[in-house]
N, C-alpha and C positions, 0 to 999 in steps of 0.2 A: 283383520280389523285394523291393526296398527298402520298398515299400508294405506288403507282407505282413509283413515283419519288424517294421515300425513298429506295425502293428495288433496283432501278437502281443505285442510289448513293452508296449503300452498295456493289453492284456487282463491280463497278468501283474501289472501295477501295481494294477489295479482289484481283482483277487482278493486280493492282499496287503493292500490297504487294508481290504477287508471282513473279513479274518481278524483284523487288528490291532484293528479296531473291535469285533468279537465278543468277543475276549479281554478287551478293556478293560471291556466291560459285564459280563462274567462274573465278574470278580474281586470286586466288591462283594457279589454274591449269596453267594459262599462265605464272605466275612468276616462277613456278617450272622449266620451261624450260630455264631459264636464266643461264649463266655460273656460276659454283660453285666457290666461292672465299672464302678462309679461312680468319678468322679475323686477323691472325698474318701475313698476306701477302702471304700466299701460295695459289696456284691455280692449278687445274688439267690441266696438260699440254697436255694430250692425254689419250687414253684408258688405258695405263699402266704406265704413267709417272707422277711424282709429282714434282712440281716446287716451291721452296721456295727461296726468295731473301731478302736482307737487308744489313745493314751496322753494323759491329761489333762495339759495344760501346767502348770496351777497346783498340782495335788496329786501328780502323778507316778503316778497310779493307772492301771493298764492295764485296759481295759474291752472288753467284747464285748456289743453290743446286738442281741437277736434279737426281731423284731416280726412280728405277724400283724395283718391288718385285720379289723374286725368285720363283722357282717352288715348293719348299718344304713347308711342313706344320709345324707350330710351336706349334700347339695344345693349343690355347688360349694365347700364348705369341706373342711378336712382330715377324713378319715374316722375312725371309731372305731378305736382301736389298743391292743393288748396287747403289752407289751414285757417281756422278761426281761433284766435288766441284770446281767451277770456281771462282777465286778471282782476284781482281784488287786493287793494292796498289801503290799509287803515280805514276800512269801511267804504271806500270808493271803488266802484267797478268800471272797468273800461274794456273795450273790444278792439282787437287788431285783426286785420286781414293780411295774410301772407300767401305768396304764390311762387312756384318755381315751374320752369318749362322743361325740367328734366336735367339730370346730371348733377344735382345738388343733394347731398345726403342730408337727412334730418339732423338738425343741430340742437333740438330741444328749445327751451324758452329763452328768448332774447329780451331782457328788460329794457325799458325806455332809458334814454340817456339822462343822467342826473348831474347837476352841478355840484362838485365836491369842493368845499372851502379849501383854498390854498393850492388848488390844482387847475390848470387850464382846461377849458371846456373842449371836449373832443371835436374835431372838424365835422362839419355837416356831411352826411352821406349824399352821394350824387343822386340826382332825380332821373326818372324815366317816365315816359308817358305810356300808359296801357289803355287799350280800348276794351270796355266791358259790355258784352251783349247780353242783356237780360231777356232771355227768350220770351216772346209774346208781350214784352213791355217796351223797352227802349234801349238805345245804344249810347253809352257815355264814354268819353275819354277823360281820364283823371291822372293825377300825379302820384307816383309811387317812389319810394326810396330804395336804393340798392344797399342791402346790408353787407357787412364784411363777409358773411357766410355765403353770399351768393343769392340768398332769398330776396324777394321784392316785397316790401311792406307798404301798404296803403298809407299815405300821409293823412292822418286824422286832422280835422280842421284846427287851426291854431295860427300863431303869429308867423310861423315859417312855412305854412301850407296854403296853396291856392285853392284847395278843395273846400267846398261848402257843406257837403253832406258827410255825416258820420257813417261808419259801417253799419250801425243799427238801422239806418234808413234803408239801406240795401237789403238787410236781413228781413225786414218787414215785407218787402216785395217777394223775396225768394220763398217765403212761406207758401205762396200760391203759384209759383212758377216751377217748371220741370228742371231747370238747370241754368248754368251760367257759362258763357263763352268768353275767353280772355285771350288777347293777343297784343303784341307790341303795336302801338299807333304808327301810322304812316310817317316815315322819316325818323323813327326812333333808333335806327341803326342796327336792327336785327331782322333776320329773315325767318325767325322761329315761327312755326305754324301755329294756327289758333288751337287752343286747348279747350276741350269741353269737359265740364265738371258736373256730375249729377249731385245736386246740393240737397236733395231731400233728406238723406241720412244726417247731414250736418244740422239741418233745421230741427229734426226730431230730437237729436241729442242736446242741442242748444236749449230747447223748450223745457227740458227736464233737469237742467244744470243750474243751480242757484247762482253760481259765480258768473254765468252768462246773462243774467237778467239785469235790467237797468237799476 
């Protein structure tokens, strides 16, 4: 009897150990299905959209960056990227468009230039012409500025911009279009190929983001 009880006791321990081991390996599989959230506040907003939001420490502007990757390959470098930058400053909301053709790492939010009393105004960033092909709508060539980071930002209408349309006008059309094609305009000095961006994920995220509304 003592031998049988001892064997039965050892068998129970072995079964318990197997159950604990199985549960321990099962928990990570369940947690892997939770939403992916980046440590810096970014989260995957959809199959092809990346969302990053925060408050700029220097300007106090609240921002939401919505980005999609282009169709081109950067061969080990940062891929082409189209970003809608929604910003809110003192109750006023604005929208910026930024694009890269690859090889430019994400730099986060770039606040607009502000005049600081007692300091000279920074020099104007150089301009470049880009052609935007709104599939099934029209083709437009407009002026963008080259930021120090290497990103290209659409010049919103204003005193120093020849553009007449705001990015919100283009966003209205993209709501019913499959995507956007962007390339350097003829004679702009670059042989970069045209990039194709699927903009549906951007429009979906923009529609449910208060900071992106007029």
